[in-house]
C-alpha positions as semicolon CSV with decimal commas, in nm:
position;residue;x (nm);y (nm);z (nm)
1;M;-3,050;0,420;0,186
2;P;-3,061;0,446;-0,195
3;E;-2,686;0,522;-0,204
4;F;-2,596;0,228;-0,012
5;G;-2,793;0,016;-0,236
6;R;-2,625;0,153;-0,539
7;L;-2,280;0,099;-0,378
8;L;-2,354;-0,254;-0,284
9;G;-2,499;-0,332;-0,629
10;G;-2,206;-0,190;-0,793
11;F;-1,961;-0,381;-0,576
12;V;-2,157;-0,717;-0,642
13;R;-2,175;-0,644;-1,010
14;W;-1,795;-0,589;-0,996
15;L;-1,745;-0,925;-0,827
16;L;-1,977;-1,099;-1,072
17;K;-1,771;-0,964;-1,369
18;G;-1,459;-1,121;-1,207
19;C;-1,317;-0,782;-1,100
20;K;-1,215;-0,709;-1,462
21;S;-1,389;-0,398;-1,496
22;S;-1,314;-0,068;-1,303
23;L;-1,467;-0,064;-0,957
24;K;-1,501;0,318;-0,968
25;D;-1,695;0,290;-1,298
26;E;-1,922;0,025;-1,154
27;I;-2,016;0,221;-0,850
28;E;-2,040;0,549;-1,017
29;G;-2,264;0,407;-1,285
30;N;-2,040;0,525;-1,580
31;L;-2,116;0,219;-1,799
32;E;-2,396;0,142;-2,034
33;A;-2,722;0,008;-1,900
34;T;-2,818;-0,331;-2,016
35;W;-3,161;-0,418;-1,884
36;G;-3,264;-0,113;-1,673
37;V;-3,339;0,243;-1,744
38;T;-3,000;0,358;-1,607
39;Y;-2,702;0,180;-1,476
40;D;-2,749;0,339;-1,125
41;T;-3,110;0,189;-1,134
42;E;-2,963;-0,166;-1,209
43;N;-2,712;-0,123;-0,931
44;Y;-2,980;-0,029;-0,688
45;I;-3,194;-0,331;-0,773
46;I;-2,901;-0,571;-0,752
47;G;-2,811;-0,393;-0,419
48;L;-3,168;-0,453;-0,289
49;I;-3,175;-0,822;-0,388
50;T;-2,841;-0,867;-0,214
51;S;-2,945;-0,703;0,101
52;V;-3,265;-0,924;0,106
53;I;-3,049;-1,232;0,067
54;I;-2,802;-1,120;0,344
55;I;-3,079;-1,045;0,594
56;G;-3,272;-1,361;0,498
57;T;-2,962;-1,574;0,550
58;I;-2,899;-1,403;0,883
59;V;-3,248;-1,456;1,008
60;L;-3,236;-1,822;0,894
61;I;-2,897;-1,889;1,080
62;F;-2,979;-1,707;1,403
63;F;-3,361;-1,749;1,443
64;T;-3,417;-2,114;1,338
């Protein structure tokens, strides 16, 4: 599960940067960390937040 969070976070971060950076570097965490301990940790946190948003949206759409 942490690997999926890292991949999703790297993909979302790549999209937020306007697809101007290297997707491979974003996913593998080869870049400099800005607000977290490591780039992988930052990607994991972004991936968790994105997953919660997606699951929450699905629940709201189908169960309300």
